[in-house]
All heavy atoms as an XYZ file, in Angstrom:
699
protein
N     -14.457     10.088     28.867
C     -14.358      9.853     27.438
C     -13.890     11.111     26.713
O     -13.113     11.017     25.777
C     -15.694      9.397     26.883
N     -14.337     12.289     27.167
C     -13.961     13.537     26.513
C     -12.455     13.768     26.582
O     -11.831     14.147     25.600
C     -14.709     14.721     27.135
C     -14.345     16.037     26.516
C     -14.776     16.355     25.237
C     -13.558     16.948     27.193
C     -14.430     17.561     24.647
C     -13.208     18.158     26.619
C     -13.650     18.460     25.349
N     -11.861     13.512     27.755
C     -10.418     13.684     27.932
C      -9.659     12.764     26.971
O      -8.679     13.173     26.351
C     -10.030     13.406     29.392
C      -8.577     13.601     29.692
C      -8.223     15.073     29.677
C      -6.802     15.263     30.165
N      -6.326     16.605     29.920
N     -10.114     11.523     26.844
C      -9.483     10.569     25.927
C      -9.585     11.064     24.482
O      -8.627     10.961     23.710
C     -10.119      9.183     26.075
C      -9.556      8.175     25.133
N      -8.270      7.701     25.238
C     -10.096      7.571     24.058
C      -8.043      6.846     24.258
N      -9.138      6.749     23.526
N     -10.741     11.607     24.116
C     -10.934     12.143     22.759
C      -9.980     13.302     22.484
O      -9.404     13.398     21.407
C     -12.376     12.619     22.563
C     -13.373     11.477     22.550
O     -12.954     10.304     22.427
O     -14.577     11.759     22.679
N      -9.816     14.177     23.469
C      -8.909     15.323     23.347
C      -7.479     14.851     23.084
O      -6.789     15.391     22.227
C      -8.903     16.116     24.661
C      -9.623     17.411     24.618
C      -9.514     18.130     25.958
O      -8.390     18.401     26.430
O     -10.580     18.402     26.528
N      -7.060     13.859     23.834
C      -5.705     13.321     23.694
C      -5.534     12.662     22.325
O      -4.525     12.868     21.654
C      -5.376     12.358     24.854
C      -5.214     13.177     26.139
C      -4.134     11.536     24.570
C      -5.086     12.357     27.409
N      -6.523     11.891     21.903
C      -6.461     11.243     20.592
C      -6.376     12.280     19.465
O      -5.561     12.157     18.542
C      -7.681     10.336     20.375
C      -7.782      9.672     19.008
C      -6.595      8.740     18.771
C      -9.090      8.905     18.900
N      -7.172     13.316     19.567
C      -7.163     14.373     18.548
C      -5.807     15.072     18.542
O      -5.230     15.328     17.481
C      -8.322     15.366     18.770
C      -9.643     14.677     18.422
C      -8.120     16.645     17.953
C     -10.881     15.423     18.873
N      -5.264     15.364     19.709
C      -3.946     16.004     19.794
C      -2.872     15.105     19.188
O      -1.998     15.559     18.462
C      -3.628     16.341     21.251
C      -2.618     17.446     21.388
C      -2.459     17.928     22.824
N      -3.697     18.469     23.353
C      -4.321     18.005     24.436
N      -3.847     17.009     25.119
N      -5.432     18.569     24.854
N      -2.950     13.799     19.469
C      -2.007     12.820     18.925
C      -2.037     12.866     17.392
O      -0.992     12.932     16.739
C      -2.379     11.416     19.440
C      -1.491     10.322     18.944
N      -0.505      9.781     19.724
C      -1.444      9.661     17.751
C       0.118      8.832     19.033
N      -0.440      8.743     17.839
N      -3.222     12.845     16.836
C      -3.361     12.854     15.374
C      -2.956     14.194     14.769
O      -2.416     14.242     13.657
C      -4.784     12.468     14.962
C      -5.152     11.034     15.330
C      -4.148      9.987     14.816
O      -3.605     10.164     13.707
O      -3.917      8.994     15.525
N      -3.161     15.282     15.479
C      -2.721     16.595     14.986
C      -1.194     16.667     14.940
O      -0.631     17.328     14.061
C      -3.285     17.713     15.854
C      -4.729     17.980     15.557
C      -5.261     19.158     16.314
N      -6.617     19.424     15.905
C      -7.474     20.120     16.632
N      -7.111     20.624     17.801
N      -8.699     20.319     16.192
N      -0.541     16.024     15.883
C       0.922     15.951     15.848
C       1.345     15.232     14.569
O       2.257     15.673     13.860
C       1.483     15.259     17.112
C       1.251     16.152     18.340
C       2.978     14.942     16.945
C       1.513     15.469     19.678
N       0.660     14.124     14.240
C       0.970     13.417     12.994
C       0.707     14.299     11.771
O       1.488     14.276     10.809
C       0.164     12.126     12.875
C       0.638     11.034     13.769
N       1.967     10.736     13.969
C      -0.051     10.142     14.517
C       2.070      9.718     14.800
N       0.857      9.342     15.152
N      -0.354     15.074     11.786
C      -0.634     15.974     10.662
C       0.507     16.968     10.470
O       0.927     17.233      9.336
C      -1.951     16.722     10.874
C      -3.212     15.913     10.637
C      -4.447     16.698     11.055
C      -3.318     15.505      9.180
N       1.022     17.500     11.571
C       2.146     18.438     11.476
C       3.372     17.741     10.898
O       4.085     18.284     10.060
C       2.438     19.007     12.856
C       3.532     20.058     12.892
C       3.131     21.416     12.304
N       1.981     21.988     12.957
C       2.056     22.773     14.044
N       3.207     23.064     14.587
N       0.950     23.254     14.570
N       3.615     16.507     11.344
C       4.746     15.736     10.816
C       4.577     15.512      9.307
O       5.546     15.643      8.551
C       4.848     14.381     11.530
C       5.183     14.478     12.995
C       4.903     13.176     13.743
O       4.135     12.325     13.303
N       5.532     13.022     14.894
N       3.374     15.192      8.882
C       3.098     14.955      7.465
C       3.357     16.216      6.634
O       3.960     16.141      5.557
C       1.650     14.508      7.264
C       1.366     13.124      7.788
C      -0.109     12.767      7.714
O      -0.780     13.199      6.760
O      -0.585     12.055      8.610
N       2.897     17.349      7.129
C       3.091     18.614      6.423
C       4.586     18.916      6.299
O       5.060     19.315      5.234
C       2.346     19.769      7.143
C       2.773     21.128      6.612
C       0.844     19.590      7.004
N       5.333     18.714      7.364
C       6.776     18.974      7.339
C       7.495     18.137      6.285
O       8.468     18.584      5.692
C       7.403     18.667      8.706
C       7.046     19.644      9.783
C       7.507     19.219     11.154
O       7.923     18.056     11.347
O       7.451     20.062     12.060
N       7.016     16.930      6.087
C       7.661     16.012      5.144
C       6.935     15.924      3.798
O       7.264     15.079      2.972
C       7.765     14.619      5.773
C       8.777     14.524      6.907
C       8.595     13.233      7.679
C      10.186     14.617      6.361
N       5.962     16.801      3.585
C       5.201     16.837      2.332
C       4.464     15.519      2.054
O       4.432     15.015      0.939
C       6.105     17.222      1.162
C       6.894     18.521      1.368
C       7.837     18.755      0.200
C       5.966     19.704      1.562
N       3.892     14.940      3.066
C       2.996     13.784      3.085
C       3.624     12.457      2.645
O       3.811     11.578      3.468
C       1.676     14.043      2.325
C       0.736     12.862      2.450
C       0.997     15.307      2.838
N       3.923     12.288      1.374
C       4.405     10.977      0.903
C       5.683     10.521      1.617
O       5.742      9.385      2.090
C       4.561     10.953     -0.642
C       5.215      9.660     -1.106
C       3.201     11.135     -1.302
N       6.707     11.375      1.749
C       7.902     10.930      2.472
C       7.608     10.523      3.922
O       8.256      9.627      4.462
C       8.836     12.135      2.419
C       8.424     12.854      1.173
C       6.926     12.673      1.113
N       6.599     11.168      4.535
C       6.208     10.781      5.893
C       5.815      9.306      5.928
O       6.286      8.545      6.771
C       5.040     11.642      6.388
C       4.409     11.129      7.663
C       4.956     11.425      8.899
C       3.270     10.338      7.615
C       4.382     10.934     10.066
C       2.680      9.844      8.771
C       3.246     10.151     10.007
N       4.960      8.900      4.993
C       4.484      7.519      4.989
C       5.586      6.532      4.611
O       5.636      5.416      5.135
C       3.254      7.364      4.094
C       2.048      7.982      4.742
C       1.571      9.226      4.344
C       1.402      7.350      5.795
C       0.474      9.811      4.969
C       0.306      7.928      6.428
C      -0.142      9.152      6.008
O      -1.221      9.735      6.635
N       6.480      6.939      3.729
C       7.614      6.075      3.364
C       8.507      5.864      4.588
O       8.880      4.731      4.910
C       8.414      6.683      2.182
C       9.713      5.924      1.949
C       7.559      6.702      0.924
N       8.838      6.954      5.287
C       9.679      6.847      6.491
C       8.962      6.090      7.602
O       9.586      5.317      8.334
C      10.086      8.239      6.989
C      11.124      8.961      6.149
C      11.288     10.396      6.636
C      12.452      8.224      6.205
N       7.667      6.333      7.731
C       6.869      5.658      8.759
C       6.931      4.135      8.555
O       7.230      3.376      9.478
C       5.427      6.157      8.702
C       4.567      5.736      9.862
C       4.295      6.630     10.901
C       3.998      4.467      9.939
C       3.486      6.269     11.964
C       3.202      4.087     11.001
C       2.945      5.000     12.005
O       2.153      4.627     13.062
N       6.661      3.709      7.330
C       6.667      2.281      7.017
C       8.070      1.678      7.155
O       8.235      0.613      7.750
C       6.133      2.036      5.605
C       6.118      0.578      5.140
C       5.236     -0.278      6.057
C       5.643      0.490      3.703
N       9.067      2.378      6.647
C      10.446      1.882      6.749
C      10.862      1.749      8.212
O      11.462      0.742      8.609
C      11.399      2.815      6.009
N      10.520      2.742      9.010
C      10.858      2.701     10.439
C      10.155      1.545     11.132
O      10.750      0.846     11.957
C      10.501      4.040     11.077
C      11.158      4.299     12.405
O      10.618      5.029     13.220
N      12.319      3.738     12.649
N       8.887      1.329     10.774
C       8.153      0.196     11.349
C       8.811     -1.129     10.978
O       9.003     -1.997     11.832
C       6.689      0.198     10.917
C       5.977     -1.054     11.370
C       5.567     -1.192     12.691
C       5.758     -2.115     10.498
C       4.949     -2.352     13.129
C       5.139     -3.274     10.924
C       4.741     -3.393     12.248
O       4.144     -4.555     12.683
N       9.146     -1.308      9.701
C       9.735     -2.572      9.256
C      11.082     -2.840      9.917
O      11.358     -3.966     10.354
C       9.863     -2.592      7.732
C       8.534     -2.597      6.972
C       8.775     -2.432      5.471
C       7.720     -3.845      7.271
N      11.897     -1.814     10.029
C      13.180     -1.961     10.733
C      12.941     -2.330     12.193
O      13.590     -3.226     12.740
C      14.018     -0.672     10.608
C      14.498     -0.506      9.165
C      15.194     -0.679     11.580
C      15.020      0.875      8.834
N      11.990     -1.633     12.826
C      11.665     -1.915     14.233
C      11.109     -3.321     14.398
O      11.363     -3.990     15.401
C      10.658     -0.898     14.777
C      11.274      0.454     15.000
O      12.489      0.611     15.023
N      10.432      1.460     15.157
N      10.344     -3.760     13.424
C       9.738     -5.097     13.505
C      10.815     -6.179     13.503
O      10.750     -7.150     14.252
C       8.753     -5.291     12.353
C       7.946     -6.558     12.430
C       7.046     -6.525     13.674
N       6.559     -7.833     13.974
C       5.354     -8.283     13.687
N       4.473     -7.496     13.110
N       5.003     -9.508     13.998
N      11.816     -5.983     12.662
C      12.948     -6.917     12.627
C      13.725     -6.823     13.952
O      14.084     -7.841     14.546
C      13.876     -6.608     11.429
C      13.147     -6.937     10.124
C      15.200     -7.358     11.545
C      13.789     -6.356      8.880
N      13.937     -5.621     14.402
C      14.720     -5.373     15.620
C      14.038     -5.892     16.889
O      14.673     -6.515     17.727
C      14.952     -3.870     15.721
C      15.916     -3.438     16.746
C      16.226     -1.963     16.533
N      16.737     -1.417     17.756
C      16.575     -0.175     18.153
N      15.904      0.671     17.389
N      17.070      0.241     19.281
N      12.747     -5.603     17.044
C      12.037     -5.932     18.285
C      11.191     -7.197     18.217
O      10.685     -7.658     19.230
C      11.164     -4.755     18.730
C      11.936     -3.507     19.003
C      11.751     -2.382     18.228
C      12.867     -3.448     20.024
C      12.461     -1.214     18.473
C      13.588     -2.293     20.293
C      13.383     -1.175     19.499
N      10.953     -7.722     17.030
C      10.242     -8.987     16.814
C       8.750     -8.985     17.146
O       8.099     -9.985     17.007
C      10.907    -10.143     17.592
C      12.392    -10.269     17.430
C      12.748    -11.028     16.175
C      14.208    -11.371     16.106
N      15.049    -10.330     15.537
N       8.219     -7.890     17.597
C       6.789     -7.869     17.909
C       6.152     -6.563     17.449
O       6.778     -5.510     17.493
C       6.531     -8.120     19.392
C       7.103     -7.067     20.304
C       6.745     -7.285     21.755
O       7.471     -8.019     22.426
O       5.740     -6.701     22.189
N       4.913     -6.640     17.021
C       4.206     -5.494     16.450
C       4.115     -4.315     17.418
O       4.456     -3.191     17.042
C       2.796     -5.907     16.001
C       1.920     -4.730     15.738
N       2.062     -3.936     14.616
C       0.915     -4.187     16.471
C       1.170     -2.949     14.673
N       0.464     -3.086     15.773
N       3.622     -4.542     18.628
C       3.390     -3.422     19.552
C       4.649     -2.633     19.846
O       4.636     -1.403     19.826
C       2.734     -3.901     20.849
C       1.289     -4.303     20.639
O       0.638     -3.839     19.700
N       0.795     -5.182     21.480
N       5.721     -3.320     20.124
C       6.990     -2.647     20.408
C       7.486     -1.922     19.159
O       7.934     -0.776     19.236
C       8.022     -3.673     20.896
C       9.371     -3.104     21.183
C       9.473     -2.605     22.588
C      10.923     -2.231     22.879
N      11.076     -1.500     24.080
N       7.395     -2.569     18.012
C       7.834     -1.955     16.753
C       7.024     -0.689     16.463
O       7.586      0.352     16.096
C       7.691     -2.948     15.603
N       5.719     -0.751     16.666
C       4.833      0.394     16.437
C       5.154      1.546     17.390
O       5.309      2.689     16.969
C       3.376     -0.045     16.599
C       2.412      1.093     16.774
C       2.076      1.905     15.690
C       1.857      1.375     18.012
C       1.202      2.967     15.851
C       0.979      2.425     18.179
C       0.655      3.225     17.099
O      -0.194      4.275     17.262
N       5.272      1.249     18.678
C       5.516      2.308     19.671
C       6.885      2.964     19.505
O       7.086      4.090     19.948
C       5.378      1.756     21.099
C       3.959      1.398     21.520
C       3.027      2.587     21.551
N       3.342      3.518     22.599
C       2.550      3.850     23.595
N       1.352      3.304     23.679
N       2.919      4.717     24.501
N       7.801      2.260     18.855
C       9.143      2.808     18.660
C       9.328      3.531     17.324
O      10.416      4.020     17.020
C      10.190      1.698     18.803
C      10.342      1.199     20.235
C      10.733      2.312     21.193
O      11.634      3.088     20.923
N      10.052      2.401     22.319
N       8.272      3.615     16.522
C       8.346      4.421     15.299
C       8.625      5.855     15.743
O       7.955      6.371     16.640
C       7.037      4.330     14.484
C       6.833      2.909     13.961
C       7.036      5.356     13.345
C       5.462      2.658     13.362
N       9.596      6.481     15.122
C      10.032      7.804     15.555
C       8.881      8.816     15.618
O       8.813      9.641     16.522
C      11.210      8.296     14.686
C      11.915      9.458     15.355
C      10.778      8.577     13.278
C      13.284      9.746     14.805
N       7.950      8.739     14.697
C       6.810      9.663     14.678
C       5.843      9.361     15.820
O       5.248     10.271     16.403
C       6.079      9.574     13.335
C       6.963      9.880     12.157
C       7.326      8.883     11.270
C       7.434     11.165     11.942
C       8.135      9.159     10.180
C       8.251     11.458     10.854
C       8.614     10.443      9.972
N       5.665      8.098     16.142
C       4.791      7.712     17.256
C       5.402      8.119     18.595
O       4.689      8.503     19.507
C       4.509      6.211     17.241
C       3.680      5.742     16.069
C       2.301      6.373     15.985
O       1.775      6.915     16.979
O       1.713      6.322     14.886
N       6.722      8.021     18.698
C       7.368      8.411     19.962
C       7.080      9.875     20.273
O       6.753     10.214     21.404
C       8.870      8.129     19.907
C       9.164      6.657     19.940
C      10.585      6.302     20.302
N      11.592      7.215     19.822
C      12.649      6.866     19.105
N      12.833      5.609     18.763
N      13.532      7.764     18.732
N       7.195     10.733     19.263
C       6.888     12.146     19.506
C       5.412     12.322     19.861
O       5.076     13.031     20.815
C       7.207     13.018     18.290
C       6.871     14.470     18.561
C       6.830     15.384     17.356
O       6.981     14.898     16.210
O       6.618     16.596     17.560
N       4.527     11.693     19.109
C       3.088     11.864     19.337
C       2.671     11.362     20.717
O       1.954     12.052     21.443
C       2.290     11.168     18.240
N       3.121     10.167     21.103
C       2.757      9.633     22.416
C       3.366     10.452     23.556
O       2.727     10.667     24.582
C       3.162      8.159     22.553
C       2.171      7.217     21.914
C       2.493      6.501     20.766
C       0.899      7.047     22.451
C       1.588      5.641     20.167
C      -0.021      6.193     21.860
C       0.337      5.497     20.720
O      -0.581      4.659     20.139
N       4.579     10.924     23.371
C       5.251     11.684     24.437
C       4.591     13.035     24.699
O       4.696     13.573     25.801
C       6.719     11.886     24.087
N       3.893     13.568     23.692
C       3.371     14.928     23.820
C       1.867     15.075     23.664
O       1.349     16.193     23.744
C       4.083     15.819     22.794
C       5.566     15.853     23.051
O       6.021     16.437     24.028
N       6.334     15.193     22.201
N       1.149     13.975     23.487
C      -0.293     14.046     23.250
C      -1.087     14.613     24.425
O      -2.179     15.131     24.227
C      -0.835     12.667     22.879
C      -0.763     11.667     24.007
C      -1.122     10.251     23.585
O      -1.302      9.998     22.382
O      -1.224      9.394     24.482
N      -0.565     14.542     25.617
C      -1.294     15.029     26.796
C      -0.965     16.479     27.135
O      -1.482     17.024     28.105
C      -1.002     14.128     27.996
N      -0.125     17.119     26.331
C       0.284     18.505     26.590
C      -0.560     19.431     25.709
O      -0.348     19.498     24.492
C       1.791     18.689     26.289
C       2.617     17.717     27.124
C       2.204     20.137     26.530
C       4.078     17.636     26.717
N      -1.513     20.163     26.306
C      -2.442     20.986     25.524
C      -1.792     21.978     24.558
O      -2.249     22.137     23.448
C      -3.262     21.711     26.594
C      -3.235     20.779     27.755
C      -1.854     20.159     27.727
N      -0.742     22.668     24.929
C      -0.145     23.675     24.046
C       1.052     23.186     23.255
O       1.802     23.990     22.707
N       1.200     21.876     23.155
C       2.403     21.334     22.520
C       2.630     21.835     21.092
O       3.731     22.273     20.752
C       2.395     19.799     22.528
C       3.588     19.225     21.800
C       4.860     19.342     22.330
C       3.450     18.619     20.556
C       5.972     18.856     21.648
C       4.551     18.134     19.865
C       5.812     18.250     20.415
O       6.907     17.787     19.742
N       1.622     21.790     20.256
C       1.807     22.183     18.848
C       2.175     23.661     18.696
O       2.856     24.032     17.752
C       0.581     21.847     18.011
C       0.429     20.376     17.663
C      -0.892     20.125     16.948
C       1.587     19.875     16.811
N       1.755     24.493     19.641
C       2.073     25.917     19.569
C       3.563     26.175     19.847
O       4.126     27.125     19.340
C       1.227     26.731     20.555
C      -0.213     26.892     20.130
C      -1.052     25.627     20.282
O      -0.768     24.767     21.105
N      -2.076     25.503     19.461
N       4.184     25.327     20.662
C       5.598     25.541     20.989
C       6.532     24.517     20.352
O       7.732     24.574     20.534
C       5.789     25.563     22.513
C       5.239     24.338     23.256
C       6.232     23.192     23.377
O       7.418     23.408     23.541
N       5.748     21.967     23.293
N       5.971     23.596     19.580
C       6.752     22.523     18.948
C       7.735     23.082     17.933
O       7.406     23.938     17.140
C       5.784     21.565     18.243
C       6.451     20.415     17.536
C       5.405     19.599     16.776
N       6.008     18.488     16.082
C       6.477     18.565     14.830
N       6.363     19.690     14.156
N       7.028     17.506     14.273
N       8.959     22.558     17.980
C       9.972     22.951     17.016
C       9.841     22.132     15.730
O       9.369     21.000     15.749
C      11.360     22.766     17.617
C      11.624     23.690     18.791
C      13.088     23.745     19.115
C      13.440     24.626     20.282
N      12.562     25.585     20.757
N      10.284     22.724     14.620
C      10.253     22.067     13.317
C      11.037     20.763     13.372
O      12.137     20.709     13.913
C      10.850     23.019     12.270
C      10.690     22.565     10.853
C       9.463     22.678     10.222
C      11.759     22.036     10.155
C       9.306     22.273      8.897
C      11.613     21.630      8.835
C      10.391     21.755      8.212
N      10.483     19.695     12.824
C      11.075     18.369     12.800
C      11.404     17.854     14.205
O      12.423     17.201     14.420
C      12.305     18.311     11.888
C      11.953     18.236     10.435
C      10.786     18.608      9.854
C      12.775     17.752      9.366
N      10.838     18.390      8.498
C      12.045     17.873      8.173
C      14.068     17.231      9.336
C      12.556     17.487      6.950
C      14.578     16.868      8.091
C      13.823     16.996      6.929
N      10.544     18.142     15.166
C      10.752     17.704     16.552
C      10.835     16.193     16.659
O      11.433     15.666     17.596
C       9.629     18.249     17.443
N      10.258     15.479     15.711
C      10.271     14.005     15.743
C      11.692     13.439     15.666
O      11.945     12.339     16.117
C       9.401     13.430     14.622
C       9.682     13.986     13.264
C       9.104     15.078     12.690
C      10.620     13.490     12.307
N       9.619     15.290     11.441
C      10.557     14.318     11.170
C      11.505     12.406     12.297
C      11.340     14.133     10.045
C      12.283     12.218     11.170
C      12.203     13.067     10.071
N      12.630     14.204     15.115
C      14.020     13.732     15.025
C      14.615     13.533     16.415
O      15.403     12.616     16.627
C      14.878     14.709     14.185
C      14.462     14.613     12.720
C      16.364     14.412     14.356
C      15.177     15.558     11.792
N      14.202     14.364     17.362
C      14.758     14.300     18.713
C      13.937     13.423     19.658
O      14.249     13.325     20.828
C      14.895     15.707     19.287
C      15.883     16.535     18.499
C      16.000     17.921     19.042
C      17.010     18.673     18.203
N      16.855     20.087     18.272
N      12.894     12.800     19.149
C      12.023     11.988     20.009
C      12.623     10.640     20.308
O      13.305     10.040     19.536
C      10.658     11.791     19.342
O       9.992     13.022     19.275
């Protein structure tokens, strides 16, 4: 359970960094817009959610302990 908690916390910290980079409100606007576009494109919630650009970065790097220390600015663009 502890390992899972660590990964979840790291995942959410990645989102916090993304929010700070985009000054919070634009993050949520882009997040929602990306989800809605994905929902139309993929037709199902889970696929649409996992393909949100911010989620792709968070899921791809949540298991890497030092990720935030070496993460580049706006890394979500390349995810």
